[in-house]
SEPAZA-210004 format. One record per residue: x, y, z of N, C-alpha, C in turn. Coordinates in steps of 0.2 Angstrom, whole numbers, plus 5000, padded with zeros to 4 digits. Layout:
N
rec n_xx X, n_yy Y, n_zz Z, ca_xx X, ca_yy Y, ca_zz Z, c_xx X, c_yy Y, c_zz Z
...
END
This chain:
106
rec n_xx 4924, n_yy 5120, n_zz 5017, ca_xx 4919, ca_yy 5116, ca_zz 5013, c_xx 4920, c_yy 5116, c_zz 5006
rec n_xx 4918, n_yy 5111, n_zz 5003, ca_xx 4919, ca_yy 5109, ca_zz 4996, c_xx 4913, c_yy 5113, c_zz 4992
rec n_xx 4915, n_yy 5115, n_zz 4986, ca_xx 4911, ca_yy 5118, ca_zz 4981, c_xx 4907, c_yy 5113, c_zz 4978
rec n_xx 4909, n_yy 5107, n_zz 4978, ca_xx 4906, ca_yy 5102, ca_zz 4974, c_xx 4899, c_yy 5100, c_zz 4978
rec n_xx 4894, n_yy 5099, n_zz 4975, ca_xx 4887, ca_yy 5098, ca_zz 4978, c_xx 4887, c_yy 5090, c_zz 4980
rec n_xx 4884, n_yy 5089, n_zz 4985, ca_xx 4883, ca_yy 5082, ca_zz 4988, c_xx 4879, c_yy 5078, c_zz 4982
rec n_xx 4880, n_yy 5072, n_zz 4983, ca_xx 4877, ca_yy 5067, ca_zz 4978, c_xx 4869, c_yy 5067, c_zz 4980
rec n_xx 4865, n_yy 5066, n_zz 4975, ca_xx 4858, ca_yy 5066, ca_zz 4977, c_xx 4856, c_yy 5059, c_zz 4981
rec n_xx 4852, n_yy 5060, n_zz 4986, ca_xx 4850, ca_yy 5054, ca_zz 4990, c_xx 4855, c_yy 5052, c_zz 4996
rec n_xx 4860, n_yy 5057, n_zz 4997, ca_xx 4865, ca_yy 5055, ca_zz 5002, c_xx 4870, c_yy 5050, c_zz 5000
rec n_xx 4870, n_yy 5048, n_zz 4994, ca_xx 4875, ca_yy 5043, ca_zz 4992, c_xx 4882, c_yy 5045, c_zz 4992
rec n_xx 4887, n_yy 5041, n_zz 4990, ca_xx 4893, ca_yy 5043, ca_zz 4990, c_xx 4894, c_yy 5049, c_zz 4984
rec n_xx 4899, n_yy 5053, n_zz 4985, ca_xx 4900, ca_yy 5058, ca_zz 4981, c_xx 4905, c_yy 5056, c_zz 4975
rec n_xx 4906, n_yy 5050, n_zz 4974, ca_xx 4911, ca_yy 5047, ca_zz 4969, c_xx 4908, c_yy 5047, c_zz 4963
rec n_xx 4911, n_yy 5050, n_zz 4958, ca_xx 4908, ca_yy 5050, ca_zz 4951, c_xx 4910, c_yy 5043, c_zz 4947
rec n_xx 4916, n_yy 5041, n_zz 4949, ca_xx 4918, ca_yy 5035, ca_zz 4945, c_xx 4921, c_yy 5030, c_zz 4950
rec n_xx 4916, n_yy 5026, n_zz 4954, ca_xx 4919, ca_yy 5022, ca_zz 4959, c_xx 4923, c_yy 5016, c_zz 4956
rec n_xx 4921, n_yy 5014, n_zz 4950, ca_xx 4925, ca_yy 5008, ca_zz 4947, c_xx 4932, c_yy 5011, c_zz 4946
rec n_xx 4933, n_yy 5017, n_zz 4944, ca_xx 4940, ca_yy 5019, ca_zz 4943, c_xx 4944, c_yy 5020, c_zz 4949
rec n_xx 4941, n_yy 5022, n_zz 4954, ca_xx 4944, ca_yy 5022, ca_zz 4961, c_xx 4946, c_yy 5015, c_zz 4963
rec n_xx 4942, n_yy 5011, n_zz 4963, ca_xx 4943, ca_yy 5004, ca_zz 4965, c_xx 4949, c_yy 5001, c_zz 4961
rec n_xx 4949, n_yy 5002, n_zz 4954, ca_xx 4955, ca_yy 5000, ca_zz 4950, c_xx 4961, c_yy 5003, c_zz 4952
rec n_xx 4961, n_yy 5010, n_zz 4954, ca_xx 4967, ca_yy 5013, ca_zz 4956, c_xx 4970, c_yy 5010, c_zz 4963
rec n_xx 4965, n_yy 5009, n_zz 4967, ca_xx 4966, ca_yy 5006, ca_zz 4974, c_xx 4969, c_yy 4999, c_zz 4973
rec n_xx 4966, n_yy 4995, n_zz 4969, ca_xx 4969, ca_yy 4988, ca_zz 4968, c_xx 4976, c_yy 4988, c_zz 4965
rec n_xx 4977, n_yy 4993, n_zz 4960, ca_xx 4984, ca_yy 4993, ca_zz 4958, c_xx 4989, c_yy 4995, c_zz 4963
rec n_xx 4987, n_yy 5000, n_zz 4967, ca_xx 4991, ca_yy 5002, ca_zz 4973, c_xx 4992, c_yy 4996, c_zz 4978
rec n_xx 4987, n_yy 4993, n_zz 4979, ca_xx 4988, ca_yy 4987, ca_zz 4984, c_xx 4992, c_yy 4982, c_zz 4981
rec n_xx 4992, n_yy 4980, n_zz 4975, ca_xx 4996, ca_yy 4975, ca_zz 4972, c_xx 5004, c_yy 4978, c_zz 4972
rec n_xx 5005, n_yy 4984, n_zz 4971, ca_xx 5012, ca_yy 4987, ca_zz 4972, c_xx 5014, c_yy 4986, c_zz 4979
rec n_xx 5010, n_yy 4987, n_zz 4984, ca_xx 5012, ca_yy 4987, ca_zz 4991, c_xx 5013, c_yy 4979, c_zz 4992
rec n_xx 5009, n_yy 4975, n_zz 4990, ca_xx 5010, ca_yy 4968, ca_zz 4991, c_xx 5017, c_yy 4965, c_zz 4988
rec n_xx 5019, n_yy 4968, n_zz 4983, ca_xx 5025, ca_yy 4966, ca_zz 4979, c_xx 5031, c_yy 4969, c_zz 4981
rec n_xx 5031, n_yy 4976, n_zz 4982, ca_xx 5037, ca_yy 4980, ca_zz 4983, c_xx 5039, c_yy 4979, c_zz 4990
rec n_xx 5035, n_yy 4978, n_zz 4995, ca_xx 5037, ca_yy 4977, ca_zz 5002, c_xx 5041, c_yy 4971, c_zz 5003
rec n_xx 5039, n_yy 4965, n_zz 5002, ca_xx 5043, ca_yy 4959, ca_zz 5002, c_xx 5050, c_yy 4959, c_zz 4998
rec n_xx 5049, n_yy 4962, n_zz 4992, ca_xx 5054, ca_yy 4962, ca_zz 4987, c_xx 5060, c_yy 4966, c_zz 4990
rec n_xx 5058, n_yy 4972, n_zz 4992, ca_xx 5063, ca_yy 4977, ca_zz 4995, c_xx 5066, c_yy 4974, c_zz 5001
rec n_xx 5062, n_yy 4971, n_zz 5005, ca_xx 5065, ca_yy 4968, ca_zz 5011, c_xx 5070, c_yy 4963, c_zz 5010
rec n_xx 5068, n_yy 4958, n_zz 5006, ca_xx 5073, ca_yy 4953, ca_zz 5004, c_xx 5079, c_yy 4955, c_zz 5001
rec n_xx 5078, n_yy 4960, n_zz 4996, ca_xx 5084, ca_yy 4963, ca_zz 4993, c_xx 5089, c_yy 4966, c_zz 4998
rec n_xx 5086, n_yy 4970, n_zz 5003, ca_xx 5089, ca_yy 4973, ca_zz 5008, c_xx 5093, c_yy 4968, c_zz 5013
rec n_xx 5090, n_yy 4962, n_zz 5014, ca_xx 5093, ca_yy 4957, ca_zz 5018, c_xx 5099, c_yy 4954, c_zz 5014
rec n_xx 5099, n_yy 4954, n_zz 5008, ca_xx 5104, ca_yy 4951, ca_zz 5004, c_xx 5109, c_yy 4955, c_zz 5000
rec n_xx 5108, n_yy 4962, n_zz 5002, ca_xx 5112, ca_yy 4967, ca_zz 4999, c_xx 5120, c_yy 4966, c_zz 5000
rec n_xx 5124, n_yy 4967, n_zz 4995, ca_xx 5131, ca_yy 4966, ca_zz 4996, c_xx 5134, c_yy 4973, c_zz 4993
rec n_xx 5140, n_yy 4974, n_zz 4994, ca_xx 5143, ca_yy 4981, ca_zz 4993, c_xx 5142, c_yy 4983, c_zz 4985
rec n_xx 5143, n_yy 4978, n_zz 4981, ca_xx 5142, ca_yy 4979, ca_zz 4974, c_xx 5135, c_yy 4979, c_zz 4971
rec n_xx 5130, n_yy 4977, n_zz 4975, ca_xx 5123, ca_yy 4976, ca_zz 4973, c_xx 5119, c_yy 4982, c_zz 4975
rec n_xx 5122, n_yy 4987, n_zz 4978, ca_xx 5118, ca_yy 4992, ca_zz 4981, c_xx 5118, c_yy 4992, c_zz 4988
rec n_xx 5115, n_yy 4998, n_zz 4991, ca_xx 5115, ca_yy 4999, ca_zz 4998, c_xx 5109, c_yy 4995, c_zz 5001
rec n_xx 5110, n_yy 4992, n_zz 5007, ca_xx 5104, ca_yy 4989, ca_zz 5010, c_xx 5099, c_yy 4994, c_zz 5012
rec n_xx 5101, n_yy 5000, n_zz 5014, ca_xx 5097, ca_yy 5005, ca_zz 5016, c_xx 5092, c_yy 5007, c_zz 5011
rec n_xx 5095, n_yy 5007, n_zz 5004, ca_xx 5090, ca_yy 5009, ca_zz 4999, c_xx 5085, c_yy 5004, c_zz 4998
rec n_xx 5086, n_yy 4998, n_zz 4999, ca_xx 5081, ca_yy 4992, ca_zz 4998, c_xx 5076, c_yy 4992, c_zz 5004
rec n_xx 5079, n_yy 4994, n_zz 5010, ca_xx 5074, ca_yy 4994, ca_zz 5016, c_xx 5070, c_yy 5000, c_zz 5015
rec n_xx 5072, n_yy 5005, n_zz 5012, ca_xx 5068, ca_yy 5011, ca_zz 5011, c_xx 5062, c_yy 5010, c_zz 5006
rec n_xx 5064, n_yy 5006, n_zz 5000, ca_xx 5059, ca_yy 5004, ca_zz 4996, c_xx 5054, c_yy 4999, c_zz 4999
rec n_xx 5056, n_yy 4995, n_zz 5003, ca_xx 5052, ca_yy 4990, ca_zz 5007, c_xx 5047, c_yy 4994, c_zz 5011
rec n_xx 5050, n_yy 4999, n_zz 5015, ca_xx 5045, ca_yy 5003, ca_zz 5019, c_xx 5040, c_yy 5007, c_zz 5015
rec n_xx 5043, n_yy 5010, n_zz 5010, ca_xx 5038, ca_yy 5014, ca_zz 5006, c_xx 5033, c_yy 5010, c_zz 5003
rec n_xx 5035, n_yy 5004, n_zz 5001, ca_xx 5030, ca_yy 4999, ca_zz 4997, c_xx 5025, c_yy 4996, c_zz 5002
rec n_xx 5027, n_yy 4995, n_zz 5008, ca_xx 5023, ca_yy 4991, ca_zz 5013, c_xx 5019, c_yy 4996, c_zz 5018
rec n_xx 5021, n_yy 5002, n_zz 5019, ca_xx 5018, ca_yy 5007, ca_zz 5023, c_xx 5015, c_yy 5013, c_zz 5019
rec n_xx 5020, n_yy 5016, n_zz 5015, ca_xx 5018, ca_yy 5022, ca_zz 5011, c_xx 5012, c_yy 5021, c_zz 5006
rec n_xx 5013, n_yy 5016, n_zz 5002, ca_xx 5008, ca_yy 5015, ca_zz 4997, c_xx 5001, c_yy 5013, c_zz 5000
rec n_xx 5000, n_yy 5009, n_zz 5005, ca_xx 4994, ca_yy 5008, ca_zz 5008, c_xx 4991, c_yy 5015, c_zz 5011
rec n_xx 4995, n_yy 5019, n_zz 5014, ca_xx 4992, ca_yy 5025, ca_zz 5017, c_xx 4990, c_yy 5030, c_zz 5011
rec n_xx 4994, n_yy 5030, n_zz 5005, ca_xx 4992, ca_yy 5034, ca_zz 4999, c_xx 4985, c_yy 5031, c_zz 4997
rec n_xx 4985, n_yy 5024, n_zz 4996, ca_xx 4978, ca_yy 5022, ca_zz 4994, c_xx 4973, c_yy 5023, c_zz 4998
rec n_xx 4974, n_yy 5023, n_zz 5005, ca_xx 4968, ca_yy 5025, ca_zz 5010, c_xx 4966, c_yy 5032, c_zz 5009
rec n_xx 4971, n_yy 5037, n_zz 5008, ca_xx 4970, ca_yy 5044, ca_zz 5007, c_xx 4966, c_yy 5045, c_zz 5000
rec n_xx 4968, n_yy 5042, n_zz 4995, ca_xx 4965, ca_yy 5042, ca_zz 4988, c_xx 4957, c_yy 5040, c_zz 4989
rec n_xx 4956, n_yy 5034, n_zz 4992, ca_xx 4950, ca_yy 5032, ca_zz 4993, c_xx 4945, c_yy 5036, c_zz 4998
rec n_xx 4948, n_yy 5039, n_zz 5003, ca_xx 4945, ca_yy 5043, ca_zz 5007, c_xx 4943, c_yy 5050, c_zz 5004
rec n_xx 4947, n_yy 5053, n_zz 5000, ca_xx 4945, ca_yy 5059, ca_zz 4996, c_xx 4940, c_yy 5057, c_zz 4991
rec n_xx 4940, n_yy 5051, n_zz 4988, ca_xx 4935, ca_yy 5049, ca_zz 4983, c_xx 4928, c_yy 5047, c_zz 4986
rec n_xx 4928, n_yy 5046, n_zz 4993, ca_xx 4922, ca_yy 5045, ca_zz 4997, c_xx 4921, c_yy 5037, c_zz 4997
rec n_xx 4926, n_yy 5033, n_zz 4996, ca_xx 4925, ca_yy 5026, ca_zz 4996, c_xx 4928, c_yy 5023, c_zz 5003
rec n_xx 4923, n_yy 5023, n_zz 5008, ca_xx 4926, ca_yy 5021, ca_zz 5014, c_xx 4928, c_yy 5013, c_zz 5014
rec n_xx 4924, n_yy 5009, n_zz 5011, ca_xx 4926, ca_yy 5002, ca_zz 5011, c_xx 4933, c_yy 5001, c_zz 5008
rec n_xx 4935, n_yy 5004, n_zz 5002, ca_xx 4941, ca_yy 5004, ca_zz 4999, c_xx 4947, c_yy 5007, c_zz 5004
rec n_xx 4945, n_yy 5012, n_zz 5008, ca_xx 4950, ca_yy 5015, ca_zz 5012, c_xx 4951, c_yy 5011, c_zz 5018
rec n_xx 4946, n_yy 5007, n_zz 5021, ca_xx 4947, ca_yy 5002, ca_zz 5026, c_xx 4951, c_yy 4996, c_zz 5024
rec n_xx 4950, n_yy 4994, n_zz 5018, ca_xx 4954, ca_yy 4988, ca_zz 5015, c_xx 4961, c_yy 4991, c_zz 5014
rec n_xx 4962, n_yy 4997, n_zz 5012, ca_xx 4969, ca_yy 4999, ca_zz 5011, c_xx 4973, c_yy 5000, c_zz 5018
rec n_xx 4969, n_yy 5002, n_zz 5023, ca_xx 4972, ca_yy 5002, ca_zz 5030, c_xx 4974, c_yy 4995, c_zz 5032
rec n_xx 4970, n_yy 4990, n_zz 5030, ca_xx 4971, ca_yy 4983, ca_zz 5032, c_xx 4977, c_yy 4981, c_zz 5030
rec n_xx 4980, n_yy 4984, n_zz 5024, ca_xx 4986, ca_yy 4982, ca_zz 5021, c_xx 4992, c_yy 4983, c_zz 5026
rec n_xx 4991, n_yy 4988, n_zz 5031, ca_xx 4996, ca_yy 4989, ca_zz 5035, c_xx 4998, c_yy 4983, c_zz 5040
rec n_xx 4994, n_yy 4978, n_zz 5040, ca_xx 4996, ca_yy 4972, ca_zz 5043, c_xx 5001, c_yy 4968, c_zz 5039
rec n_xx 5001, n_yy 4969, n_zz 5033, ca_xx 5005, ca_yy 4965, ca_zz 5028, c_xx 5013, c_yy 4965, c_zz 5030
rec n_xx 5016, n_yy 4970, n_zz 5032, ca_xx 5023, ca_yy 4970, ca_zz 5034, c_xx 5024, c_yy 4965, c_zz 5040
rec n_xx 5020, n_yy 4965, n_zz 5044, ca_xx 5021, ca_yy 4960, ca_zz 5050, c_xx 5021, c_yy 4953, c_zz 5047
rec n_xx 5017, n_yy 4951, n_zz 5043, ca_xx 5016, ca_yy 4945, ca_zz 5040, c_xx 5022, c_yy 4943, c_zz 5036
rec n_xx 5024, n_yy 4947, n_zz 5031, ca_xx 5030, ca_yy 4945, ca_zz 5027, c_xx 5036, c_yy 4945, c_zz 5030
rec n_xx 5037, n_yy 4950, n_zz 5035, ca_xx 5044, ca_yy 4950, ca_zz 5039, c_xx 5044, c_yy 4944, c_zz 5043
rec n_xx 5039, n_yy 4942, n_zz 5047, ca_xx 5039, ca_yy 4936, ca_zz 5051, c_xx 5040, c_yy 4930, c_zz 5046
rec n_xx 5037, n_yy 4929, n_zz 5041, ca_xx 5038, ca_yy 4923, ca_zz 5036, c_xx 5045, c_yy 4923, c_zz 5034
rec n_xx 5048, n_yy 4929, n_zz 5032, ca_xx 5054, ca_yy 4928, ca_zz 5029, c_xx 5059, c_yy 4926, c_zz 5034
rec n_xx 5059, n_yy 4929, n_zz 5040, ca_xx 5063, ca_yy 4927, ca_zz 5045, c_xx 5062, c_yy 4920, c_zz 5048
rec n_xx 5056, n_yy 4917, n_zz 5048, ca_xx 5055, ca_yy 4910, ca_zz 5050, c_xx 5057, c_yy 4905, c_zz 5045
rec n_xx 5058, n_yy 4907, n_zz 5038, ca_xx 5059, ca_yy 4902, ca_zz 5033, c_xx 5067, c_yy 4903, c_zz 5031
rec n_xx 5070, n_yy 4908, n_zz 5033, ca_xx 5077, ca_yy 4909, ca_zz 5031, c_xx 5082, c_yy 4904, c_zz 5035
rec n_xx 5086, n_yy 4901, n_zz 5032, ca_xx 5091, ca_yy 4897, ca_zz 5035, c_xx 5098, c_yy 4900, c_zz 5035
rec n_xx 5102, n_yy 4900, n_zz 5040, ca_xx 5108, ca_yy 4903, ca_zz 5040, c_xx 5114, c_yy 4898, c_zz 5040
END
Protein backbone atom coordinates (compact mmCIF):
# COMPACT_ATOMS: atom_id res chain seq x y z
CA UNK A 1 0.00 0.00 0.00
CA UNK A 2 1.05 3.53 -0.65
CA UNK A 3 1.84 5.96 2.14
CA UNK A 4 0.43 8.75 0.00
CA UNK A 5 -3.15 9.62 0.97
CA UNK A 6 -5.95 9.35 -1.53
CA UNK A 7 -7.22 12.46 -3.19
CA UNK A 8 -10.27 13.99 -1.53
CA UNK A 9 -13.59 13.06 -3.09
CA UNK A 10 -12.20 9.93 -4.79
CA UNK A 11 -10.62 11.92 -7.62
CA UNK A 12 -7.38 11.01 -9.29
CA UNK A 13 -4.31 11.04 -7.13
CA UNK A 14 -2.39 13.06 -9.70
CA UNK A 15 -1.08 16.35 -8.40
CA UNK A 16 0.07 17.64 -11.79
CA UNK A 17 -2.18 16.16 -14.50
CA UNK A 18 -1.03 18.71 -17.08
CA UNK A 19 2.59 17.76 -16.53
CA UNK A 20 1.78 14.08 -16.97
CA UNK A 21 -0.11 14.79 -20.19
CA UNK A 22 2.83 16.82 -21.53
CA UNK A 23 5.24 13.97 -20.77
CA UNK A 24 2.91 11.42 -22.38
CA UNK A 25 2.53 13.65 -25.45
CA UNK A 26 6.31 13.97 -25.83
CA UNK A 27 6.72 10.21 -25.51
CA UNK A 28 3.95 9.65 -28.06
CA UNK A 29 5.61 12.00 -30.54
CA UNK A 30 8.91 10.17 -30.07
CA UNK A 31 7.17 6.85 -30.71
CA UNK A 32 5.42 8.16 -33.80
CA UNK A 33 8.72 9.45 -35.20
CA UNK A 34 11.35 6.90 -34.13
CA UNK A 35 9.40 3.81 -35.17
CA UNK A 36 9.07 4.58 -38.89
CA UNK A 37 12.44 6.33 -39.03
CA UNK A 38 14.31 3.37 -37.58
CA UNK A 39 12.40 0.91 -39.74
CA UNK A 40 13.11 2.83 -42.94
CA UNK A 41 16.78 3.20 -42.03
CA UNK A 42 16.93 -0.54 -41.26
CA UNK A 43 15.48 -1.42 -44.64
CA UNK A 44 17.97 0.86 -46.40
CA UNK A 45 21.04 0.04 -44.27
CA UNK A 46 24.29 -0.64 -46.10
CA UNK A 47 27.56 -1.97 -44.74
CA UNK A 48 29.08 1.49 -44.37
CA UNK A 49 25.96 3.19 -42.95
CA UNK A 50 25.53 0.98 -39.91
CA UNK A 51 23.92 -2.31 -39.11
CA UNK A 52 20.32 -2.95 -40.06
CA UNK A 53 19.85 -4.67 -36.70
CA UNK A 54 20.69 -1.44 -34.88
CA UNK A 55 18.07 0.46 -36.84
CA UNK A 56 15.44 -2.25 -36.39
CA UNK A 57 16.18 -2.20 -32.66
CA UNK A 58 15.60 1.56 -32.63
CA UNK A 59 12.36 1.04 -34.55
CA UNK A 60 11.13 -1.59 -32.11
CA UNK A 61 12.10 0.48 -29.08
CA UNK A 62 10.41 3.53 -30.56
CA UNK A 63 7.26 1.79 -31.73
CA UNK A 64 6.69 -0.62 -28.84
CA UNK A 65 8.91 0.31 -25.90
CA UNK A 66 8.06 3.99 -25.72
CA UNK A 67 4.26 3.48 -25.76
CA UNK A 68 4.61 0.89 -22.99
CA UNK A 69 6.76 3.32 -21.01
CA UNK A 70 4.19 6.07 -21.53
CA UNK A 71 1.38 3.75 -20.40
CA UNK A 72 3.36 2.84 -17.27
CA UNK A 73 4.03 6.49 -16.44
CA UNK A 74 0.38 7.40 -16.95
CA UNK A 75 -0.79 4.45 -14.87
CA UNK A 76 1.49 5.33 -11.96
CA UNK A 77 0.30 8.93 -12.20
CA UNK A 78 -3.31 7.74 -12.05
CA UNK A 79 -4.30 8.98 -15.52
CA UNK A 80 -6.24 6.11 -17.07
CA UNK A 81 -7.21 7.99 -20.21
CA UNK A 82 -3.59 8.81 -21.05
CA UNK A 83 -2.61 5.20 -20.32
CA UNK A 84 -5.24 3.89 -22.73
CA UNK A 85 -4.17 6.32 -25.45
CA UNK A 86 -0.58 5.23 -24.92
CA UNK A 87 -1.57 1.59 -25.33
CA UNK A 88 -3.49 2.51 -28.48
CA UNK A 89 -0.14 3.59 -29.96
CA UNK A 90 0.79 -0.10 -30.10
CA UNK A 91 -1.28 -0.29 -33.31
CA UNK A 92 1.04 2.25 -34.95
CA UNK A 93 3.70 -0.30 -36.05
CA UNK A 94 1.08 -2.25 -37.98
CA UNK A 95 0.10 0.90 -39.81
CA UNK A 96 3.53 2.23 -40.71
CA UNK A 97 5.05 -1.16 -41.63
CA UNK A 98 2.12 -1.89 -43.94
CA UNK A 99 2.26 1.57 -45.48
CA UNK A 100 6.02 1.38 -46.03
CA UNK A 101 5.83 -2.00 -47.74
CA UNK A 102 2.85 -1.05 -49.89
CA UNK A 103 4.49 2.15 -51.13
CA UNK A 104 7.99 0.79 -51.74
CA UNK A 105 8.97 -0.02 -55.30
CA UNK A 106 11.74 -2.48 -56.04
